[in-house]
KOLBAVEX-479896 format. One record per residue (C-alpha): residue number from 1; y negated, z, x. Coordinates in nm, 4 decimals. Layout:
REM residues N
[NUM,[Y,Z,X]]
...
***
This chain:
REM residues 457
[1,[-7.0064,5.9635,9.0471]]
[2,[-7.1613,5.6289,9.0457]]
[3,[-7.4246,5.5548,9.2595]]
[4,[-7.7170,5.5402,9.0048]]
[5,[-7.6755,5.8921,8.9068]]
[6,[-7.8145,6.2080,9.0699]]
[7,[-7.6099,6.2977,9.3776]]
[8,[-7.6169,6.5991,9.6654]]
[9,[-7.4826,6.3737,9.9136]]
[10,[-7.5708,6.0527,10.1033]]
[11,[-7.3808,5.7691,9.9871]]
[12,[-7.0594,5.7054,10.1888]]
[13,[-7.0875,5.3313,10.2030]]
[14,[-6.9848,5.1777,10.5017]]
[15,[-7.2791,4.9178,10.5338]]
[16,[-7.5544,5.1792,10.4575]]
[17,[-7.3704,5.4178,10.7337]]
[18,[-7.3759,5.1570,10.9725]]
[19,[-7.7076,5.0419,10.9364]]
[20,[-7.8400,5.4153,10.9789]]
[21,[-7.8772,5.5411,11.3285]]
[22,[-7.6892,5.8459,11.4715]]
[23,[-7.9555,6.0770,11.5441]]
[24,[-7.9390,6.3573,11.8217]]
[25,[-8.0206,6.7294,11.8052]]
[26,[-8.0500,6.9517,11.5003]]
[27,[-8.3166,6.7215,11.3225]]
[28,[-8.0482,6.5564,11.1027]]
[29,[-7.8645,6.8821,11.0005]]
[30,[-8.2471,7.0901,10.9163]]
[31,[-8.3492,6.7797,10.7291]]
[32,[-8.0385,6.7842,10.5141]]
[33,[-8.0925,7.1714,10.4924]]
[34,[-8.4522,7.1354,10.3975]]
[35,[-8.3347,6.8704,10.1298]]
[36,[-8.0773,7.0854,9.9816]]
[37,[-8.3136,7.3985,9.9748]]
[38,[-8.5892,7.2055,9.7973]]
[39,[-8.4260,7.0478,9.5259]]
[40,[-8.1611,7.3635,9.4417]]
[41,[-8.3945,7.6760,9.5476]]
[42,[-8.7634,7.5489,9.5203]]
[43,[-8.7382,7.6167,9.1302]]
[44,[-8.7082,7.9783,9.1938]]
[45,[-8.9575,7.9755,9.4713]]
[46,[-9.1928,7.7623,9.2145]]
[47,[-9.1632,8.0507,8.9718]]
[48,[-9.2563,8.3350,9.2260]]
[49,[-9.5456,8.1303,9.3115]]
[50,[-9.6750,8.0801,8.9318]]
[51,[-9.6077,8.4354,8.8585]]
[52,[-9.7700,8.5548,9.1730]]
[53,[-10.0849,8.3703,9.1173]]
[54,[-10.0801,8.5190,8.7775]]
[55,[-10.0544,8.8720,8.9332]]
[56,[-10.2917,8.8109,9.1920]]
[57,[-10.5596,8.7936,8.8972]]
[58,[-10.4308,9.0961,8.7214]]
[59,[-10.6951,9.3408,8.8665]]
[60,[-11.0147,9.0969,8.7245]]
[61,[-10.7967,9.0303,8.3985]]
[62,[-10.7970,9.4222,8.3632]]
[63,[-11.1268,9.4946,8.4120]]
[64,[-11.2109,9.2881,8.1103]]
[65,[-10.8888,9.4230,7.8846]]
[66,[-10.9595,9.7532,7.9660]]
[67,[-11.3194,9.7508,8.0547]]
[68,[-11.3845,10.0083,7.7385]]
[69,[-11.1895,10.2779,7.8788]]
[70,[-11.2266,10.2009,8.2501]]
[71,[-11.5918,10.2228,8.2772]]
[72,[-11.8847,10.4558,8.1370]]
[73,[-12.2533,10.4742,8.2189]]
[74,[-12.3824,10.7408,8.4594]]
[75,[-12.5669,11.0374,8.2633]]
[76,[-12.6738,11.3188,8.4551]]
[77,[-12.4372,11.5156,8.6555]]
[78,[-12.0409,11.5011,8.6116]]
[79,[-11.8453,11.7886,8.4461]]
[80,[-11.6070,12.0084,8.6435]]
[81,[-11.2872,11.8190,8.6915]]
[82,[-11.0924,12.0719,8.5304]]
[83,[-11.2968,12.0646,8.2108]]
[84,[-11.2292,11.6959,8.1953]]
[85,[-10.8788,11.7418,8.1926]]
[86,[-10.9168,12.0215,7.9338]]
[87,[-11.0518,11.7383,7.7350]]
[88,[-10.7989,11.4935,7.7989]]
[89,[-10.5367,11.7524,7.7223]]
[90,[-10.7182,11.8769,7.4096]]
[91,[-10.6579,11.4681,7.2827]]
[92,[-10.2553,11.4890,7.3481]]
[93,[-10.1904,11.8641,7.3001]]
[94,[-9.7985,11.8398,7.2843]]
[95,[-9.7877,11.6748,7.6270]]
[96,[-9.7553,11.8018,8.0025]]
[97,[-10.0040,11.6950,8.2440]]
[98,[-9.8540,11.5595,8.5514]]
[99,[-10.1673,11.4277,8.7198]]
[100,[-10.5192,11.3402,8.7698]]
[101,[-10.7199,11.0493,8.9345]]
[102,[-11.0768,11.1874,8.9258]]
[103,[-11.3430,10.9097,8.8898]]
[104,[-11.3960,10.7046,9.2099]]
[105,[-11.7358,10.6089,9.1714]]
[106,[-12.0497,10.7034,8.9466]]
[107,[-11.9522,10.3999,8.7108]]
[108,[-11.5478,10.4990,8.6960]]
[109,[-11.3830,10.6961,8.4099]]
[110,[-11.1271,10.9824,8.4728]]
[111,[-10.7821,10.9338,8.4361]]
[112,[-10.5498,11.1990,8.3551]]
[113,[-10.1521,11.1763,8.3516]]
[114,[-9.9374,11.3270,8.1174]]
[115,[-9.5297,11.2957,8.0743]]
[116,[-9.4480,11.1379,7.7605]]
[117,[-9.1270,11.1455,7.6453]]
[118,[-9.1310,10.8447,7.4564]]
[119,[-9.1838,10.6530,7.7541]]
[120,[-8.9676,10.5729,8.0268]]
[121,[-8.9065,10.7953,8.2944]]
[122,[-9.1325,10.6447,8.5600]]
[123,[-9.3867,10.5891,8.3155]]
[124,[-9.6774,10.8179,8.2096]]
[125,[-9.9416,10.8725,7.9290]]
[126,[-10.2809,10.7806,8.0821]]
[127,[-10.5913,10.9633,7.8956]]
[128,[-10.9130,10.8477,8.0172]]
[129,[-11.2212,11.0568,7.9788]]
[130,[-11.6059,10.9894,8.0316]]
[131,[-11.6522,11.2326,8.3319]]
[132,[-12.0234,11.3348,8.1906]]
[133,[-11.9783,11.3975,7.8503]]
[134,[-11.5995,11.4923,7.8415]]
[135,[-11.5370,11.2195,7.5588]]
[136,[-11.1795,11.0839,7.5465]]
[137,[-11.2381,10.6865,7.5830]]
[138,[-10.8651,10.5945,7.5230]]
[139,[-10.5244,10.6182,7.6601]]
[140,[-10.2509,10.3660,7.7714]]
[141,[-9.8974,10.3826,7.9206]]
[142,[-9.8812,10.3486,8.2925]]
[143,[-9.6537,10.2673,8.5532]]
[144,[-9.6880,10.4139,8.8870]]
[145,[-10.0666,10.3940,8.8126]]
[146,[-10.0785,10.0443,8.6789]]
[147,[-10.2035,9.9511,8.3327]]
[148,[-10.0220,9.7338,8.0809]]
[149,[-10.1021,9.4262,8.2225]]
[150,[-10.0350,9.4509,8.5559]]
[151,[-9.7192,9.6237,8.4813]]
[152,[-9.6432,9.3465,8.2716]]
[153,[-9.7038,9.0890,8.5553]]
[154,[-9.5579,9.2767,8.8055]]
[155,[-9.2475,9.2851,8.5999]]
[156,[-9.2787,8.9117,8.5278]]
[157,[-9.2896,8.8256,8.9105]]
[158,[-9.0195,9.0766,9.0394]]
[159,[-8.7533,9.0047,8.7655]]
[160,[-8.9232,8.7900,8.5123]]
[161,[-8.8856,9.0972,8.2716]]
[162,[-8.4908,9.0595,8.2918]]
[163,[-8.4583,9.4307,8.4428]]
[164,[-8.2585,9.4259,8.7579]]
[165,[-8.0320,9.1104,8.6955]]
[166,[-8.3539,8.9397,8.7112]]
[167,[-8.4487,9.0191,9.0533]]
[168,[-8.1886,8.7745,9.2045]]
[169,[-8.4273,8.5311,9.1503]]
[170,[-8.7123,8.6786,9.3441]]
[171,[-8.4667,8.7603,9.6450]]
[172,[-8.3431,8.4347,9.6460]]
[173,[-8.7083,8.2631,9.6742]]
[174,[-8.8068,8.5353,9.9573]]
[175,[-8.4936,8.4648,10.1229]]
[176,[-8.5275,8.0847,10.1136]]
[177,[-8.8988,8.0803,10.1420]]
[178,[-8.8763,8.1311,10.5291]]
[179,[-8.6278,7.8938,10.5922]]
[180,[-8.7685,7.5847,10.3772]]
[181,[-9.1320,7.6488,10.5018]]
[182,[-9.0094,7.6504,10.8821]]
[183,[-8.7978,7.3848,10.8584]]
[184,[-9.0429,7.1725,10.7180]]
[185,[-9.3011,7.2816,10.9981]]
[186,[-9.0502,7.1583,11.2380]]
[187,[-8.9564,6.8313,11.0545]]
[188,[-9.3250,6.7571,11.0322]]
[189,[-9.3818,6.8323,11.4398]]
[190,[-9.1292,6.6289,11.5195]]
[191,[-9.2580,6.3332,11.2887]]
[192,[-9.6264,6.3056,11.3577]]
[193,[-9.8581,6.2983,11.6836]]
[194,[-9.9747,6.6532,11.7836]]
[195,[-10.3424,6.5461,11.7114]]
[196,[-10.2625,6.4735,11.3296]]
[197,[-10.0342,6.7623,11.2418]]
[198,[-10.2957,6.9375,11.0237]]
[199,[-10.4694,6.6040,10.8872]]
[200,[-10.3167,6.3794,10.6255]]
[201,[-10.2843,6.0125,10.6708]]
[202,[-10.5080,5.8687,10.4230]]
[203,[-10.4086,5.4999,10.4824]]
[204,[-10.0796,5.5852,10.3775]]
[205,[-9.9445,5.4946,10.0070]]
[206,[-9.6842,5.5750,9.7907]]
[207,[-9.3887,5.8157,9.9265]]
[208,[-9.5410,5.8532,10.2608]]
[209,[-9.8556,5.9576,10.1236]]
[210,[-9.7139,6.2178,9.9207]]
[211,[-9.5014,6.3380,10.2463]]
[212,[-9.8398,6.3480,10.3983]]
[213,[-10.0007,6.5920,10.1760]]
[214,[-9.6628,6.7417,10.1131]]
[215,[-9.6294,6.8475,10.4941]]
[216,[-10.0221,6.9025,10.5739]]
[217,[-10.0387,7.1631,10.3208]]
[218,[-9.7490,7.3421,10.3931]]
[219,[-9.8322,7.3555,10.7143]]
[220,[-10.1787,7.5059,10.6458]]
[221,[-10.0144,7.7837,10.4653]]
[222,[-9.7174,7.8432,10.6668]]
[223,[-9.8575,8.1836,10.8173]]
[224,[-9.9118,8.3315,10.4531]]
[225,[-9.5505,8.1774,10.3311]]
[226,[-9.3566,8.3619,10.6021]]
[227,[-9.5968,8.6758,10.5478]]
[228,[-9.4851,8.6525,10.1706]]
[229,[-9.1393,8.5817,10.2665]]
[230,[-9.1294,8.8991,10.4880]]
[231,[-9.3160,9.1456,10.2632]]
[232,[-9.1115,9.0272,9.9480]]
[233,[-8.7747,9.0962,10.1036]]
[234,[-8.8617,9.4421,10.1696]]
[235,[-8.8839,9.4896,9.7553]]
[236,[-8.5339,9.2756,9.7230]]
[237,[-8.2206,9.4489,9.5832]]
[238,[-7.9760,9.3640,9.8881]]
[239,[-8.1747,9.2559,10.1514]]
[240,[-8.4161,9.5433,10.0993]]
[241,[-8.1307,9.7693,10.0996]]
[242,[-8.0732,9.6569,10.4725]]
[243,[-8.4596,9.6947,10.5621]]
[244,[-8.4604,10.0418,10.4381]]
[245,[-8.1532,10.1451,10.6318]]
[246,[-8.3214,10.0031,10.9577]]
[247,[-8.6270,10.1709,10.8781]]
[248,[-8.4812,10.4724,10.8557]]
[249,[-8.2448,10.4568,11.1325]]
[250,[-8.5588,10.3988,11.3728]]
[251,[-8.7785,10.6783,11.1698]]
[252,[-8.9949,10.3659,11.0579]]
[253,[-9.0503,10.5361,10.7232]]
[254,[-9.3686,10.6362,10.5112]]
[255,[-9.4361,10.9953,10.5716]]
[256,[-9.3660,11.1887,10.3091]]
[257,[-9.5809,11.5011,10.1880]]
[258,[-9.4121,11.8374,10.1475]]
[259,[-9.5076,12.0044,9.8594]]
[260,[-9.2553,12.2539,9.8419]]
[261,[-9.3354,12.6193,9.8016]]
[262,[-9.4423,12.8361,10.0675]]
[263,[-9.5330,13.2143,10.1090]]
[264,[-9.3230,13.3236,9.8387]]
[265,[-9.5533,13.1992,9.5328]]
[266,[-9.3542,13.1344,9.2453]]
[267,[-9.5420,13.1429,8.9356]]
[268,[-9.8782,12.9565,8.9670]]
[269,[-9.9318,12.6766,8.7263]]
[270,[-10.1912,12.4220,8.6372]]
[271,[-10.4410,12.3975,8.3669]]
[272,[-10.4217,12.2194,8.0416]]
[273,[-10.0426,12.2927,8.0055]]
[274,[-9.8945,12.2617,8.3520]]
[275,[-9.6005,12.4863,8.3946]]
[276,[-9.6758,12.8103,8.5102]]
[277,[-9.8984,13.0787,8.3773]]
[278,[-10.2191,13.0465,8.5474]]
[279,[-10.4818,12.7863,8.5661]]
[280,[-10.5606,12.5309,8.8425]]
[281,[-10.9035,12.4993,8.9713]]
[282,[-10.8748,12.0954,9.0099]]
[283,[-11.2068,12.0913,9.1769]]
[284,[-11.1361,12.3517,9.4122]]
[285,[-10.8155,12.1775,9.4872]]
[286,[-10.9706,11.8386,9.5396]]
[287,[-11.2186,12.0478,9.7875]]
[288,[-10.9765,12.1692,9.9609]]
[289,[-10.7972,11.8287,10.0465]]
[290,[-11.1920,11.6531,10.1262]]
[291,[-11.1696,11.9549,10.4046]]
[292,[-10.8776,11.8026,10.5837]]
[293,[-11.0096,11.4514,10.5344]]
[294,[-10.8295,11.3276,10.2153]]
[295,[-11.0987,11.1293,10.0383]]
[296,[-11.1503,10.9676,9.7228]]
[297,[-11.0302,10.7793,9.5399]]
[298,[-10.7399,10.9782,9.5290]]
[299,[-10.4731,11.1137,9.2871]]
[300,[-10.3872,11.4834,9.2376]]
[301,[-9.9893,11.5235,9.1353]]
[302,[-9.9429,11.8546,8.9930]]
[303,[-9.6011,12.0301,9.0510]]
[304,[-9.3195,12.0307,8.8188]]
[305,[-9.1568,12.3368,8.9609]]
[306,[-9.3595,12.6692,8.9575]]
[307,[-9.4690,12.7824,9.2947]]
[308,[-9.4844,12.4513,9.4628]]
[309,[-9.8192,12.3145,9.5955]]
[310,[-10.0393,12.0201,9.4483]]
[311,[-10.0262,11.7024,9.6132]]
[312,[-10.3416,11.5338,9.6962]]
[313,[-10.3353,11.1578,9.8082]]
[314,[-10.5646,10.8849,9.8815]]
[315,[-10.4884,10.5619,9.6555]]
[316,[-10.5719,10.2218,9.7352]]
[317,[-10.9248,10.0994,9.8070]]
[318,[-11.0302,9.7505,9.9329]]
[319,[-11.0830,9.7698,10.2955]]
[320,[-10.9100,10.1181,10.3236]]
[321,[-10.6555,10.1272,10.5673]]
[322,[-10.5654,10.4801,10.5552]]
[323,[-10.3562,10.6671,10.3020]]
[324,[-10.3899,11.0500,10.3782]]
[325,[-10.2317,11.3159,10.1824]]
[326,[-10.2565,11.7055,10.1718]]
[327,[-10.0473,11.9824,9.9858]]
[328,[-10.2947,12.2560,9.8601]]
[329,[-10.1563,12.5805,9.7090]]
[330,[-10.2935,12.6240,9.3741]]
[331,[-10.2946,12.9906,9.3907]]
[332,[-10.4120,13.0462,9.7195]]
[333,[-10.5952,12.6839,9.7624]]
[334,[-10.4515,12.6918,10.1247]]
[335,[-10.3349,12.3494,10.2711]]
[336,[-10.0023,12.4043,10.3193]]
[337,[-9.8946,12.0268,10.4405]]
[338,[-10.0922,11.7526,10.5577]]
[339,[-10.0007,11.3740,10.6085]]
[340,[-10.2307,11.2306,10.8786]]
[341,[-10.2002,10.8057,10.8484]]
[342,[-10.3047,10.7993,11.2129]]
[343,[-10.1253,11.0578,11.3563]]
[344,[-9.7865,11.0475,11.1348]]
[345,[-9.7361,10.6852,11.0692]]
[346,[-9.5744,10.4922,11.3473]]
[347,[-9.6861,10.1425,11.4181]]
[348,[-9.3930,9.9735,11.1955]]
[349,[-9.4676,10.2276,10.9087]]
[350,[-9.8350,10.1220,10.9320]]
[351,[-9.7582,9.7437,10.9278]]
[352,[-9.5260,9.7737,10.6449]]
[353,[-9.7882,9.9609,10.4485]]
[354,[-10.0701,9.7098,10.5146]]
[355,[-9.8260,9.4176,10.4448]]
[356,[-9.7359,9.5343,10.1054]]
[357,[-10.0563,9.6173,10.0001]]
[358,[-10.2239,9.3069,10.1154]]
[359,[-9.9095,9.1316,9.9422]]
[360,[-10.0277,9.2998,9.6150]]
[361,[-10.3880,9.1978,9.6662]]
[362,[-10.5175,9.5301,9.7144]]
[363,[-10.6091,9.5304,10.0568]]
[364,[-10.9315,9.3342,10.0781]]
[365,[-11.0020,9.3518,9.7003]]
[366,[-11.1189,9.0546,9.5808]]
[367,[-11.0797,8.8317,9.8683]]
[368,[-10.7180,8.9394,9.9294]]
[369,[-10.6450,8.8282,9.5419]]
[370,[-10.8414,8.5084,9.5874]]
[371,[-10.6175,8.4239,9.9089]]
[372,[-10.3297,8.5076,9.7160]]
[373,[-10.4128,8.2871,9.4147]]
[374,[-10.4925,8.0010,9.6501]]
[375,[-10.1998,8.0244,9.8276]]
[376,[-10.0111,8.0431,9.5223]]
[377,[-10.1474,7.7210,9.3629]]
[378,[-10.0930,7.5342,9.7297]]
[379,[-9.7508,7.6148,9.7323]]
[380,[-9.7373,7.5060,9.3745]]
[381,[-9.8536,7.1736,9.4730]]
[382,[-9.6128,7.1497,9.7597]]
[383,[-9.3380,7.1926,9.5856]]
[384,[-9.4339,6.9586,9.2850]]
[385,[-9.4683,6.6689,9.5858]]
[386,[-9.1540,6.7330,9.7357]]
[387,[-8.9934,6.6759,9.3810]]
[388,[-9.2311,6.3519,9.3965]]
[389,[-9.1033,6.2314,9.7045]]
[390,[-8.7330,6.2662,9.5844]]
[391,[-8.8142,6.0817,9.2763]]
[392,[-8.9714,5.8113,9.4943]]
[393,[-8.6592,5.7619,9.6959]]
[394,[-8.4645,5.6914,9.3950]]
[395,[-8.2899,5.3570,9.4007]]
[396,[-8.5126,5.0669,9.2254]]
[397,[-8.2059,4.9076,9.0404]]
[398,[-7.9636,5.0711,8.7990]]
[399,[-8.0180,5.3505,8.5482]]
[400,[-8.3730,5.4861,8.4966]]
[401,[-8.2122,5.8450,8.5674]]
[402,[-8.1021,5.7482,8.9194]]
[403,[-8.2709,5.9995,9.1882]]
[404,[-8.3397,5.9985,9.5726]]
[405,[-8.0384,6.0417,9.7890]]
[406,[-8.0284,6.3375,10.0541]]
[407,[-8.0854,6.2762,10.4238]]
[408,[-7.7528,6.1161,10.6093]]
[409,[-7.4854,6.3504,10.6359]]
[410,[-7.2361,6.3484,10.9759]]
[411,[-7.4096,6.5810,11.2156]]
[412,[-7.1958,6.8549,11.2113]]
[413,[-6.8738,6.6038,11.2811]]
[414,[-7.0598,6.4700,11.6268]]
[415,[-7.0967,6.8240,11.7664]]
[416,[-6.9257,7.0165,12.0254]]
[417,[-6.6735,7.2816,11.8910]]
[418,[-6.9071,7.5893,12.0719]]
[419,[-7.2045,7.4120,11.9011]]
[420,[-7.0210,7.4687,11.5581]]
[421,[-6.9430,7.8187,11.6630]]
[422,[-7.3011,7.9142,11.7335]]
[423,[-7.3936,7.7459,11.4358]]
[424,[-7.1415,7.9625,11.2366]]
[425,[-7.2398,8.2849,11.3999]]
[426,[-7.5952,8.2185,11.3397]]
[427,[-7.5358,8.1671,10.9698]]
[428,[-7.3115,8.4622,10.8978]]
[429,[-7.5697,8.6870,11.0842]]
[430,[-7.8151,8.5796,10.8622]]
[431,[-7.5877,8.6032,10.5449]]
[432,[-7.5292,8.9868,10.6138]]
[433,[-7.8816,9.0682,10.6548]]
[434,[-7.9901,8.8172,10.3640]]
[435,[-7.6825,8.8008,10.1471]]
[436,[-7.8365,8.6068,9.8696]]
[437,[-7.9372,8.3522,10.1451]]
[438,[-7.5740,8.3462,10.3064]]
[439,[-7.4008,8.3331,9.9481]]
[440,[-7.6273,8.0491,9.8505]]
[441,[-7.6337,7.8731,10.1744]]
[442,[-7.2442,7.8702,10.1885]]
[443,[-7.2291,7.7242,9.8144]]
[444,[-7.4434,7.4360,9.9718]]
[445,[-7.1839,7.3672,10.1932]]
[446,[-6.8801,7.3899,9.9661]]
[447,[-7.0627,7.1419,9.6962]]
[448,[-7.1527,6.9246,9.9607]]
[449,[-6.8482,6.8845,10.0919]]
[450,[-6.6928,6.8653,9.7697]]
[451,[-6.9389,6.6037,9.6769]]
[452,[-6.8626,6.4276,10.0195]]
[453,[-6.4845,6.4139,9.9609]]
[454,[-6.5137,6.2728,9.6036]]
[455,[-6.7475,6.0021,9.6860]]
[456,[-6.5426,5.8989,9.9737]]
[457,[-6.2669,5.8686,9.7566]]
***
């Protein structure tokens, strides 16, 4: 490998090595790790940032794209919810009703969901109804309540529309983001005067100017990067499974509403095609749920098994910190089960719920979405400046394809065996919790060792 080609290791030239003073402490190792992660993992983080920024603006985009079916003009009193559901059912007579989202405000349409065999198992056919006239405004496939734009952008952010194999990219990004962010913060802390940590030095030029802006912007967004990394890991395939097991072990999971049949009822059904032989008074079900503190906006989930209760659950609304739920027997209109957020959620479950909703941009409405979009844009600039620094460090002689060398190697060779043992144990522990981080870190070390051996001759 020639010195003018892109390299992952420091040139093992004796003259160059002798001119570099040996550094004590972990900074050389941290600097080298930050470099590797920046060069090799940053593309995954960059993609996650761009797709995350797009997802953050999805609710705003949807208000324009689907405005004709989401919004209505108030005109007197709204029809009974049951009548609205029947109007929706008449538009899709061959489909089975599965749920209803009553209009959350006077300007919103009612959404009635139907099971559609032509859609995937996790999808539903949503029919939108004007609550004042009963007129069907249109229909769209939905995924857990998300309209097609949000569904597509969510898939792009999570797995690049590649399905389960594509989730490896997002897990790599989430697993490495906190490592890169914290490592960069430590390096900047060690380099700058404490009074200038959060302000760039405008007197610098060239690579130093790029470094200043790279580090300062990264430090400003550090808390949100750690938050996004932690919450993103909970959705991941491999590390997310470990998180789920941990939450189950300590009873930190989100409480589940019990809608199983009680009192021996086994034959009541729902209106507009629900399984069973008796209609359900949807308005009365909503009133019963309201009576135990489950308030709009909410969603009714009709039981698939005759005799089970109707689930009524609060859905996301800006600044709403609760998701109370109730199960209502459709025959007796008695509340059979309640999930009280304040009482039934553990502290960890609440924090996880709030964190996930904030990650998705739901917790604080448009302010939340604007924050996420701004953080994503700032992260993109940090990554781009990181690559620019790599380019600015390239040799000034030789081929134009030369790129900057990584920081000096040799830190591990100077350490006491006890230190190496502690580092190994720590790396293995992190690798167990975050498998893709551990595997990719091991791959970096092996690659670095091979390149170093080749360059040493």
